[in-house]
C-alpha positions in Angstrom: 0.0 0.0 0.0 1.3 3.4 -1.0 1.4 5.3 2.3 2.8 8.7 1.4 2.7 11.3 4.2 -0.1 13.1 2.4 -2.1 9.9 2.1 -1.6 9.0 5.8 -2.8 12.5 6.8 -5.7 12.2 4.4 -6.7 8.8 5.9 -6.5 10.4 9.4 -8.7 13.3 8.2 -11.3 10.8 6.9 -11.1 8.9 10.2 -11.8 12.2 12.1 -14.6 12.9 9.7 -16.1 9.4 10.2 -15.8 9.7 14.0 -17.3 13.1 14.1 -20.2 12.0 11.9 -20.9 9.0 14.1 -20.8 11.0 17.3 -22.9 13.9 15.9 -25.5 12.0 14.0 -25.7 9.1 16.4 -25.9 11.6 19.3 -28.7 13.5 17.6 -30.6 10.3 17.0 -30.1 9.2 20.6 -31.4 12.4 22.0 -34.4 12.7 19.6 -35.6 9.1 20.2 -34.2 7.7 23.4 -33.1 10.5 25.7 -34.5 14.0 25.0 -33.6 15.0 28.5 -29.9 14.7 27.5 -30.3 17.8 25.5 -29.9 19.7 28.7 -27.0 17.5 30.1 -23.5 19.1 29.7 -21.7 15.8 29.0 -24.2 14.8 26.3 -23.8 18.2 24.7 -20.1 17.7 24.9 -20.4 14.6 22.7 -22.3 16.5 20.1 -19.9 19.4 20.1 -16.9 17.1 19.8 -18.6 15.3 16.9 -19.4 18.5 15.1 -15.8 19.8 15.4 -14.2 16.6 14.3 -16.6 16.2 11.4 -16.3 19.8 10.1 -12.6 20.1 10.5 -12.0 16.6 9.1 -14.0 17.5 6.0 -12.2 20.7 5.5 -8.8 19.0 5.9 -9.8 16.1 3.7 -10.4 18.4 0.7 -6.9 19.9 0.9 -5.2 16.7 1.8 -6.8 14.7 -1.0 -5.6 17.4 -3.4 -2.1 17.2 -1.9 -2.1 13.4 -2.2 -3.3 13.4 -5.8 -0.7 16.0 -6.8 2.0 14.0 -5.0 2.8 17.0 -2.7 3.6 17.0 1.0 0.7 17.5 3.5 1.5 21.2 3.9 0.3 21.7 0.3 -3.2 21.4 1.6 -3.0 25.2 2.2 -1.8 25.9 -1.3 -4.6 27.7 -3.2 -3.6 26.0 -6.5 -3.9 22.6 -4.9 -7.2 23.5 -3.3 -8.6 24.9 -6.6 -7.7 21.6 -8.4 -9.3 19.6 -5.6 -12.5 21.6 -5.9 -12.6 21.2 -9.7 -13.1 17.4 -9.4 -16.2 15.5 -8.2 -14.7 14.6 -4.9 -13.9 18.2 -4.0 -17.3 19.4 -5.0 -19.1 16.8 -3.0 -17.0 17.4 0.1 -17.4 21.2 -0.2 -21.2 20.5 -0.2 -20.6 18.3 2.8 -18.8 21.2 4.6 -21.8 23.4 4.0 -24.0 20.6 5.5 -21.7 20.6 8.6 -22.4 24.4 8.9 -26.2 23.6 8.8 -25.5 21.0 11.4 -24.0 23.7 13.5 -27.3 25.6 13.4 -29.1 22.4 14.6 -26.5 22.1 17.4 -26.7 25.8 18.4 -30.5 25.4 18.8 -30.1 22.5 21.1 -27.4 24.3 23.1 -29.8 27.2 23.5 -33.0 25.3 24.3 -31.9 22.0 25.6 -34.6 19.4 26.1 -37.3 21.7 24.6 -35.4 21.5 21.3 -34.9 17.8 21.4 -38.6 17.1 21.7 -39.7 19.7 19.1 -40.8 18.6 15.7 -39.0 21.4 13.9 -35.6 20.5 15.5 -36.0 16.8 14.7 -36.9 17.6 11.0 -33.8 19.8 10.8 -31.6 17.2 12.4 -33.0 14.5 10.0 -32.3 16.7 7.0 -28.7 17.3 8.0 -28.2 13.6 8.8 -29.6 12.5 5.4 -27.3 15.0 3.6 -24.2 14.0 5.5 -24.8 10.3 5.0 -25.5 10.7 1.3 -22.5 12.9 0.6 -20.2 10.5 2.5 -21.5 7.6 0.4 -20.9 9.5 -2.8 -17.1 9.6 -2.2 -16.8 5.9 -1.5 -16.6 2.8 -3.8 -20.4 2.7 -4.3 -20.0 5.1 -7.4 -18.0 2.3 -9.1 -20.6 -0.4 -8.7 -22.5 -2.0 -11.6 -25.7 -1.7 -9.6 -25.3 1.8 -8.1 -28.9 2.1 -6.8 -28.6 -1.1 -4.7 -25.1 -0.3 -3.4 -25.9 3.3 -2.6 -28.9 2.2 -0.6 -26.8 -0.4 1.2 -24.1 2.2 1.9 -26.7 4.6 3.3 -28.1 1.9 5.6 -24.6 0.7 6.6 -23.5 4.3 7.5 -26.8 5.1 9.3 -26.5 1.9 11.4 -22.8 2.7 12.3 -23.8 6.2 13.4 -26.7 5.1 15.5 -24.6 2.4 17.1 -21.4 4.3 17.8 -23.0 7.7 18.6 -25.4 5.8 20.9 -22.5 4.1 22.7 -20.8 7.5 23.3 -24.1 9.0 24.7 -24.6 6.0 26.9 -21.0 6.1 28.2 -20.5 9.8 28.8 -24.1 10.8 29.4 -26.4 8.2 30.9 -24.0 5.9 32.7 -22.0 8.8 34.0 -25.1 10.1 35.8 -26.3 6.7 37.1 -29.8 8.0 37.5 -32.0 5.0 38.2 -34.9 6.3 36.2 -32.7 7.0 33.1 -31.1 3.6 33.5 -34.4 1.8 33.6 -35.8 3.7 30.5 -32.8 4.4 28.2 -30.5 1.3 28.6 -33.0 -1.4 27.5 -34.2 0.8 24.6 -30.6 1.3 23.4 -29.8 -2.4 23.8 -32.7 -3.2 21.4 -31.6 -0.4 19.1 -28.0 -1.7 19.1 -29.2 -5.2 17.9 -31.1 -3.7 15.0 -28.3 -1.4 14.0 -25.8 -4.4 14.0 -28.1 -6.3 11.6 -28.3 -3.2 9.4 -24.5 -2.8 9.5 -23.8 -6.5 8.6 -26.5 -6.6 5.9 -25.3 -3.3 4.3 -21.7 -4.2 4.6 -22.2 -7.6 2.9 -24.0 -6.0 -0.1 -21.2 -3.6 -0.4 -18.3 -6.0 0.0 -19.4 -8.9 -2.2 -19.2 -7.1 -5.6 -16.0 -5.3 -4.6 -14.2 -8.5 -3.6 -15.6 -10.8 -6.2 -14.2 -14.0 -4.8 -13.1 -15.5 -1.5 -9.5 -15.9 -2.5 -9.2 -12.2 -3.1 -9.8 -11.7 0.6 -6.3 -13.1 1.1 -4.5 -12.1 -2.0 -5.2 -8.4 -2.3 -4.4 -5.5 0.1 -8.1 -4.5 0.1 -9.2 -7.9 1.0 -6.7 -8.1 3.9 -7.9 -4.7 5.2 -11.5 -5.9 5.0 -10.5 -9.1 7.0 -8.8 -6.8 9.6 -12.0 -4.8 9.9 -14.1 -7.9 10.2 -11.9 -9.4 12.9 -12.1 -6.1 14.9 -15.9 -6.1 14.4 -16.1 -9.7 15.8 -14.2 -8.5 18.9 -16.6 -5.6 19.3 -19.5 -8.0 19.1 -18.0 -10.1 21.9 -17.8 -6.9 24.0 -21.3 -6.0 23.0 -22.6 -9.5 24.1 -21.1 -8.8 27.5 -23.0 -5.6 27.7 -26.3 -7.2 26.7 -25.8 -9.9 29.3 -25.4 -7.3 32.0 -28.6 -5.5 30.8 -30.6 -8.7 31.0 -29.2 -10.0 34.3 -28.2 -6.9 36.4 -30.0 -3.8 35.2 -33.0 -4.3 37.4 -30.7 -4.8 40.4 -28.8 -1.6 39.5 -32.1 0.3 39.3 -33.2 -1.0 42.7 -29.9 0.1 44.2 -30.4 3.5 42.7 -27.5 3.4 40.3 -25.0 2.0 42.8 -21.5 2.6 41.3 -20.1 -0.9 42.1 -23.1 -2.6 40.4 -23.0 -0.4 37.3 -19.2 -0.5 36.9 -19.0 -3.9 34.9 -21.4 -2.4 32.4 -19.5 0.8 32.2 -16.2 -1.1 31.6 -17.9 -3.2 28.9 -19.3 -0.2 27.1 -15.9 1.7 27.4 -14.1 -1.3 25.9 -16.7 -1.6 23.1 -16.3 2.2 22.3 -12.5 1.9 22.3 -12.5 -1.0 19.9 -14.9 0.8 17.6 -12.3 3.5 17.1 -10.0 0.9 15.5 -12.9 -0.3 13.3 -13.3 3.3 12.1 -9.5 3.6 11.3 -9.7 0.4 9.3 -12.8 1.8 7.4 -10.8 4.9 6.6 -8.1 2.9 5.0 -10.6 0.8 3.1 -12.4 3.8 1.5 -9.0 5.0 0.2 -7.8 1.6 -1.0 -8.1 0.2 -4.5 -10.5 -2.9 -4.4 -8.6 -4.5 -7.2 -5.2 -4.4 -5.5 
């Protein structure tokens, strides 16, 4: 794999963009459907602010770094106006410029939440705005992946949208659960939010696997290419990491089914909740490695 400094920085920018999108969109989804009260909680707001900053800055950096990589220039060339102009003249640059504008609209949605808190999270207008931004960000992200090269673009683009939406709901939900709900250990919130997220996580995992399968099969073509191409080996690495995450997720689900009621009765006792907290933290940490592998995949050539 050709890992020039510009490409490494570009991959890291895409990783920041992916992480930001999952935290921001997944956090919005979590607040709108599972925990509107979190709109007034400082740590929950912090997850959204972090996600927005990572996504917006990662997108801006990605435009310049992709231009520097294509021009075989060092990463510092991302600030060269000629490199930026060339990047914005191609389809990737135009799509990511539109994505940067969508991040600015996302900032408006975030500002409203920061101002009105829970009242914004339960309002129809805010939810419609958040949904519009989410659809736009998911779609523009998919347009710069390998789906545009598919022989069945409609199917693969739909699968990519479902795959990305599932990832955002899962990872953003994990972050909200870890830094928001579990940090507060409020018995009422534990009783209401945790079981609902556990069910949501199962659904999102099915969506992620189904969408990922539809995307991977035409790109790989045959089983032997999983082992003989760099793209295939990257995919295997991502799948191996995903299996480890699923094992951690199973431990979390086991705690929910066996210990959640006990934790609620003890009013969020720290010792009782700690095993679940550790499991969710491990799951969240492993997911960061999955996102890094995904960032390398999206910049790799499926044929090599």
